[in-house]
N, C-alpha and C positions, 0 to 999 in steps of 0.2 A: 656373230651375236651369240651370247650365252643363253641357252634355253633352260629355264628353271623348271624342274619336273617334280619337285617334292619339297615340302616344308614340314619338319617334325619338331615337337617340343618334348622335353623330359625333365624330370626332377630327380636329383641324386643327392647323396650326402655331401653337403658343402657347396653345391651349385645347381642352378637350373640351366637348361641348355635349349638353344634354338639351332636347328640344322637346316640350312637351305642347300638343296642338292641340285646340281646342274647335269643336264643330259649329256653334255659334251665337256671337253676340257677347258673351254674358254669361259671366263667368269665376268669379264668387263672390269671396270673400276669400282671398288667398293669403299664406302665411307660408313662408319657407325658414329652417329652424332648424338651425344647425350642432351637431354633437355629437362628443364625444371618443371614440366607439367606433362599431361597426357593428351593435349590437344594437337591434332594433326589436320592438315589441309588435304582434302582429296583432290588428286589430279583430275583435270577435266572440268569437274563441276565447281571447284573452289569451295565446296562445303566444308565446314569444320566438324570433325568427329572427336569425341572424347572417349578414350579407352579407360578401362578399369585401372586403378592405381593412382599414385601421386606424382611419379616421375616417369620419364619416357626415354626411349632410344629410337632414333630414326635410322633405319638401314636403307641406304641409297646405293643402288647398283646400276651403273650406266653401261650401255652396250649389252643389255639383257632383255629377255622376253619372258613374261610370267603368264602367258595365256596359250601358247601353242602346244606345249607338252605338259602343262599343269592341269590337274583335275581335282585337286584337293580343296579343302575349305579355305576361304580367304578371310575368315574371322574366327580365330581359335581362342576360346576362353579357357584359361587354366587357373581358375580361382582357387583351386586346391593347392597350387604350388606356393612356396613361401615367398618367392621374389617375382617371377614372371607371371602376370595376371591375365594378360591378353596380348595376342599378336594379330594384327590386321593389315591386309594389303591396302595401302592408301594411294598407290599409283602404279600404273603399267601403261605408259604412253610414250611413243616415239623413242623406244630403246632405253627408257629410264624406269626402273622398278623401285618402288619404295614400300617398305613395311614399317608400320609403327608398332612399338612394343610398350605396353603399360607395365610399370614396375611398382612394387610396394615401397621401395626406398631408392635413394640415389646410390645404388650399389656399384661396386667395382666389377668390371667385366673384362673379358679377354676374347679377341676375335682371331681365328686361325683358319687358313685354307688347308684342307686335307685333300688327298687324291685317292682314287680307286674306290668309288667314283669321286669326282671333283665336288667339294662341298665347302660351304662357309659354315663354321661352327662358332657360335657365340656362347660362352659360359659366363653366367652372372652369379656372383657369390651370393649364397642364401643363408648366411650365418644362422 
């Protein structure tokens, strides 16, 4: 099981970035799913949460754990960024971790796995 130990956000010329770092080299299966709103369903409770923004991305990682090695914030508001406005953990149950991302527009994004340390990097264009 991939242990998530950090999540960082940043804004750069041309793109905003989300980095999800793993404590070990295993990451599980990763899906990044665009959606036409910022409403996400919380695992466990089934409650709906609405993030800042107009559009969303759901990051779904199976075979992962976001509570054993993680001590950071689970709701990161980045309202000063041009594109990524909020990142919130919406699930961490039975080996499935989900993070919702609130975006200001239906922007173009690119997801990449990097090593040394292993991390998922998602760059969202912020024209």
